[in-house]
PyMOL CGO cylinders between C-alpha atoms (Angstrom):
from pymol import cmd
from pymol.cgo import CYLINDER

trace = [
    CYLINDER, -0.25, 33.84, 42.48, -1.98, 35.99, 40.08, 0.3, 1, 1, 1, 1, 1, 1,
    CYLINDER, -1.98, 35.99, 40.08, -5.48, 35.40, 38.90, 0.3, 1, 1, 1, 1, 1, 1,
    CYLINDER, -5.48, 35.40, 38.90, -4.12, 34.96, 35.24, 0.3, 1, 1, 1, 1, 1, 1,
    CYLINDER, -4.12, 34.96, 35.24, -1.54, 32.36, 36.25, 0.3, 1, 1, 1, 1, 1, 1,
    CYLINDER, -1.54, 32.36, 36.25, -4.48, 30.55, 38.13, 0.3, 1, 1, 1, 1, 1, 1,
    CYLINDER, -4.48, 30.55, 38.13, -6.73, 30.67, 35.02, 0.3, 1, 1, 1, 1, 1, 1,
    CYLINDER, -6.73, 30.67, 35.02, -4.17, 28.97, 33.06, 0.3, 1, 1, 1, 1, 1, 1,
    CYLINDER, -4.17, 28.97, 33.06, -5.03, 25.99, 35.33, 0.3, 1, 1, 1, 1, 1, 1,
    CYLINDER, -5.03, 25.99, 35.33, -8.71, 26.56, 35.52, 0.3, 1, 1, 1, 1, 1, 1,
    CYLINDER, -8.71, 26.56, 35.52, -9.29, 27.00, 31.87, 0.3, 1, 1, 1, 1, 1, 1,
    CYLINDER, -9.29, 27.00, 31.87, -8.02, 23.34, 31.39, 0.3, 1, 1, 1, 1, 1, 1,
    CYLINDER, -8.02, 23.34, 31.39, -9.80, 21.57, 34.57, 0.3, 1, 1, 1, 1, 1, 1,
    CYLINDER, -9.80, 21.57, 34.57, -12.45, 19.41, 34.34, 0.3, 1, 1, 1, 1, 1, 1,
    CYLINDER, -12.45, 19.41, 34.34, -13.98, 21.03, 37.47, 0.3, 1, 1, 1, 1, 1, 1,
    CYLINDER, -13.98, 21.03, 37.47, -14.08, 24.49, 35.97, 0.3, 1, 1, 1, 1, 1, 1,
    CYLINDER, -14.08, 24.49, 35.97, -17.68, 26.28, 35.94, 0.3, 1, 1, 1, 1, 1, 1,
    CYLINDER, -17.68, 26.28, 35.94, -18.24, 29.52, 34.29, 0.3, 1, 1, 1, 1, 1, 1,
    CYLINDER, -18.24, 29.52, 34.29, -20.06, 32.37, 36.41, 0.3, 1, 1, 1, 1, 1, 1,
    CYLINDER, -20.06, 32.37, 36.41, -21.01, 35.07, 33.89, 0.3, 1, 1, 1, 1, 1, 1,
    CYLINDER, -21.01, 35.07, 33.89, -20.95, 37.74, 36.88, 0.3, 1, 1, 1, 1, 1, 1,
    CYLINDER, -20.95, 37.74, 36.88, -17.57, 36.73, 38.35, 0.3, 1, 1, 1, 1, 1, 1,
    CYLINDER, -17.57, 36.73, 38.35, -16.03, 34.79, 35.79, 0.3, 1, 1, 1, 1, 1, 1,
    CYLINDER, -16.03, 34.79, 35.79, -14.20, 31.19, 35.83, 0.3, 1, 1, 1, 1, 1, 1,
    CYLINDER, -14.20, 31.19, 35.83, -14.97, 29.45, 39.07, 0.3, 1, 1, 1, 1, 1, 1,
    CYLINDER, -14.97, 29.45, 39.07, -14.33, 26.00, 40.98, 0.3, 1, 1, 1, 1, 1, 1,
    CYLINDER, -14.33, 26.00, 40.98, -16.98, 23.33, 40.09, 0.3, 1, 1, 1, 1, 1, 1,
    CYLINDER, -16.98, 23.33, 40.09, -16.24, 21.89, 43.53, 0.3, 1, 1, 1, 1, 1, 1,
    CYLINDER, -16.24, 21.89, 43.53, -15.97, 25.04, 45.77, 0.3, 1, 1, 1, 1, 1, 1,
    CYLINDER, -15.97, 25.04, 45.77, -18.23, 27.55, 43.55, 0.3, 1, 1, 1, 1, 1, 1,
    CYLINDER, -18.23, 27.55, 43.55, -15.29, 29.88, 44.38, 0.3, 1, 1, 1, 1, 1, 1,
    CYLINDER, -15.29, 29.88, 44.38, -12.42, 31.56, 42.35, 0.3, 1, 1, 1, 1, 1, 1,
    CYLINDER, -12.42, 31.56, 42.35, -9.21, 30.00, 42.66, 0.3, 1, 1, 1, 1, 1, 1,
    CYLINDER, -9.21, 30.00, 42.66, -6.97, 30.64, 45.89, 0.3, 1, 1, 1, 1, 1, 1,
    CYLINDER, -6.97, 30.64, 45.89, -3.98, 28.43, 45.36, 0.3, 1, 1, 1, 1, 1, 1,
    CYLINDER, -3.98, 28.43, 45.36, -0.56, 29.79, 44.99, 0.3, 1, 1, 1, 1, 1, 1,
    CYLINDER, -0.56, 29.79, 44.99, 1.28, 27.09, 43.27, 0.3, 1, 1, 1, 1, 1, 1,
    CYLINDER, 1.28, 27.09, 43.27, -0.75, 24.38, 41.83, 0.3, 1, 1, 1, 1, 1, 1,
    CYLINDER, -0.75, 24.38, 41.83, -4.23, 23.36, 42.36, 0.3, 1, 1, 1, 1, 1, 1,
    CYLINDER, -4.23, 23.36, 42.36, -4.47, 20.31, 44.63, 0.3, 1, 1, 1, 1, 1, 1,
    CYLINDER, -4.47, 20.31, 44.63, -7.98, 19.25, 42.60, 0.3, 1, 1, 1, 1, 1, 1,
    CYLINDER, -7.98, 19.25, 42.60, -6.64, 19.62, 39.14, 0.3, 1, 1, 1, 1, 1, 1,
    CYLINDER, -6.64, 19.62, 39.14, -8.06, 17.00, 36.85, 0.3, 1, 1, 1, 1, 1, 1,
    CYLINDER, -8.06, 17.00, 36.85, -7.00, 17.74, 33.16, 0.3, 1, 1, 1, 1, 1, 1,
    CYLINDER, -7.00, 17.74, 33.16, -10.07, 18.02, 30.93, 0.3, 1, 1, 1, 1, 1, 1,
    CYLINDER, -10.07, 18.02, 30.93, -9.64, 15.27, 28.16, 0.3, 1, 1, 1, 1, 1, 1,
    CYLINDER, -9.64, 15.27, 28.16, -11.30, 17.44, 25.42, 0.3, 1, 1, 1, 1, 1, 1,
    CYLINDER, -11.30, 17.44, 25.42, -9.09, 20.58, 26.20, 0.3, 1, 1, 1, 1, 1, 1,
    CYLINDER, -9.09, 20.58, 26.20, -6.11, 18.14, 26.42, 0.3, 1, 1, 1, 1, 1, 1,
    CYLINDER, -6.11, 18.14, 26.42, -6.73, 16.50, 22.95, 0.3, 1, 1, 1, 1, 1, 1,
    CYLINDER, -6.73, 16.50, 22.95, -7.60, 20.24, 21.49, 0.3, 1, 1, 1, 1, 1, 1,
    CYLINDER, -7.60, 20.24, 21.49, -4.24, 21.56, 22.89, 0.3, 1, 1, 1, 1, 1, 1,
    CYLINDER, -4.24, 21.56, 22.89, -2.50, 18.44, 21.33, 0.3, 1, 1, 1, 1, 1, 1,
    CYLINDER, -2.50, 18.44, 21.33, -4.12, 18.99, 18.17, 0.3, 1, 1, 1, 1, 1, 1,
    CYLINDER, -4.12, 18.99, 18.17, -2.90, 22.73, 18.24, 0.3, 1, 1, 1, 1, 1, 1,
    CYLINDER, -2.90, 22.73, 18.24, 0.55, 21.77, 18.90, 0.3, 1, 1, 1, 1, 1, 1,
    CYLINDER, 0.55, 21.77, 18.90, 0.50, 19.19, 16.03, 0.3, 1, 1, 1, 1, 1, 1,
    CYLINDER, 0.50, 19.19, 16.03, -0.82, 21.96, 13.67, 0.3, 1, 1, 1, 1, 1, 1,
    CYLINDER, -0.82, 21.96, 13.67, 1.70, 24.36, 14.71, 0.3, 1, 1, 1, 1, 1, 1,
    CYLINDER, 1.70, 24.36, 14.71, 4.48, 21.93, 14.19, 0.3, 1, 1, 1, 1, 1, 1,
    CYLINDER, 4.48, 21.93, 14.19, 3.38, 20.84, 10.97, 0.3, 1, 1, 1, 1, 1, 1,
    CYLINDER, 3.38, 20.84, 10.97, 3.13, 24.64, 9.97, 0.3, 1, 1, 1, 1, 1, 1,
    CYLINDER, 3.13, 24.64, 9.97, 6.58, 25.25, 11.16, 0.3, 1, 1, 1, 1, 1, 1,
    CYLINDER, 6.58, 25.25, 11.16, 7.75, 22.31, 9.16, 0.3, 1, 1, 1, 1, 1, 1,
    CYLINDER, 7.75, 22.31, 9.16, 5.97, 23.62, 6.19, 0.3, 1, 1, 1, 1, 1, 1,
    CYLINDER, 5.97, 23.62, 6.19, 7.46, 27.16, 6.56, 0.3, 1, 1, 1, 1, 1, 1,
    CYLINDER, 7.46, 27.16, 6.56, 10.95, 25.26, 7.05, 0.3, 1, 1, 1, 1, 1, 1,
    CYLINDER, 10.95, 25.26, 7.05, 10.79, 23.76, 3.87, 0.3, 1, 1, 1, 1, 1, 1,
    CYLINDER, 10.79, 23.76, 3.87, 9.61, 26.74, 1.94, 0.3, 1, 1, 1, 1, 1, 1,
    CYLINDER, 9.61, 26.74, 1.94, 12.55, 28.61, 3.26, 0.3, 1, 1, 1, 1, 1, 1,
    CYLINDER, 12.55, 28.61, 3.26, 15.01, 25.89, 2.72, 0.3, 1, 1, 1, 1, 1, 1,
    CYLINDER, 15.01, 25.89, 2.72, 13.42, 25.57, -0.92, 0.3, 1, 1, 1, 1, 1, 1,
    CYLINDER, 13.42, 25.57, -0.92, 13.81, 29.35, -1.56, 0.3, 1, 1, 1, 1, 1, 1,
    CYLINDER, 13.81, 29.35, -1.56, 17.47, 29.09, -0.57, 0.3, 1, 1, 1, 1, 1, 1,
    CYLINDER, 17.47, 29.09, -0.57, 18.21, 26.62, -3.18, 0.3, 1, 1, 1, 1, 1, 1,
    CYLINDER, 18.21, 26.62, -3.18, 19.02, 27.68, -6.79, 0.3, 1, 1, 1, 1, 1, 1,
    CYLINDER, 19.02, 27.68, -6.79, 16.70, 26.23, -9.31, 0.3, 1, 1, 1, 1, 1, 1,
    CYLINDER, 16.70, 26.23, -9.31, 18.19, 23.40, -11.41, 0.3, 1, 1, 1, 1, 1, 1,
    CYLINDER, 18.19, 23.40, -11.41, 16.93, 25.44, -14.57, 0.3, 1, 1, 1, 1, 1, 1,
    CYLINDER, 16.93, 25.44, -14.57, 19.18, 28.62, -13.39, 0.3, 1, 1, 1, 1, 1, 1,
    CYLINDER, 19.18, 28.62, -13.39, 22.05, 26.19, -13.12, 0.3, 1, 1, 1, 1, 1, 1,
    CYLINDER, 22.05, 26.19, -13.12, 21.58, 24.74, -16.30, 0.3, 1, 1, 1, 1, 1, 1,
    CYLINDER, 21.58, 24.74, -16.30, 21.20, 28.21, -18.19, 0.3, 1, 1, 1, 1, 1, 1,
    CYLINDER, 21.20, 28.21, -18.19, 24.46, 29.28, -16.51, 0.3, 1, 1, 1, 1, 1, 1,
    CYLINDER, 24.46, 29.28, -16.51, 26.03, 26.36, -17.54, 0.3, 1, 1, 1, 1, 1, 1,
    CYLINDER, 26.03, 26.36, -17.54, 25.19, 26.72, -21.22, 0.3, 1, 1, 1, 1, 1, 1,
    CYLINDER, 25.19, 26.72, -21.22, 26.15, 30.41, -21.27, 0.3, 1, 1, 1, 1, 1, 1,
    CYLINDER, 26.15, 30.41, -21.27, 29.58, 29.25, -20.05, 0.3, 1, 1, 1, 1, 1, 1,
    CYLINDER, 29.58, 29.25, -20.05, 29.89, 26.62, -22.60, 0.3, 1, 1, 1, 1, 1, 1,
    CYLINDER, 29.89, 26.62, -22.60, 28.96, 29.11, -25.53, 0.3, 1, 1, 1, 1, 1, 1,
    CYLINDER, 28.96, 29.11, -25.53, 31.32, 31.78, -24.03, 0.3, 1, 1, 1, 1, 1, 1,
    CYLINDER, 31.32, 31.78, -24.03, 33.95, 29.31, -23.79, 0.3, 1, 1, 1, 1, 1, 1,
    CYLINDER, 33.95, 29.31, -23.79, 33.50, 28.19, -27.45, 0.3, 1, 1, 1, 1, 1, 1,
    CYLINDER, 33.50, 28.19, -27.45, 33.33, 31.53, -28.76, 0.3, 1, 1, 1, 1, 1, 1,
    CYLINDER, 33.33, 31.53, -28.76, 36.68, 32.42, -27.16, 0.3, 1, 1, 1, 1, 1, 1,
    CYLINDER, 36.68, 32.42, -27.16, 38.05, 29.23, -28.39, 0.3, 1, 1, 1, 1, 1, 1,
    CYLINDER, 38.05, 29.23, -28.39, 37.11, 30.22, -32.01, 0.3, 1, 1, 1, 1, 1, 1,
    CYLINDER, 37.11, 30.22, -32.01, 38.45, 33.82, -31.49, 0.3, 1, 1, 1, 1, 1, 1,
    CYLINDER, 38.45, 33.82, -31.49, 42.19, 32.63, -30.66, 0.3, 1, 1, 1, 1, 1, 1,
]
cmd.load_cgo(trace, "trace")
């Protein structure tokens, strides 16, 4: 497995340990990750998990807000409908008097 894929696990693991010379290491082995599919010692860091959940909630709220704004922009405003209705009424009155 490539290092970037391994780091996806390591960045969320409570065993992670930062070494400024080498990068992220396993706190249990003091080595870089060497697993292929998944780390057998992975323990999700509750703080990272909570932050990830908050980020997902914020993203979903943002997506909902954008969808609402887009939906509102697609709806013609009631004022425009009223103005058009008044214009058609005036035109029909004028046409009725012209006959």
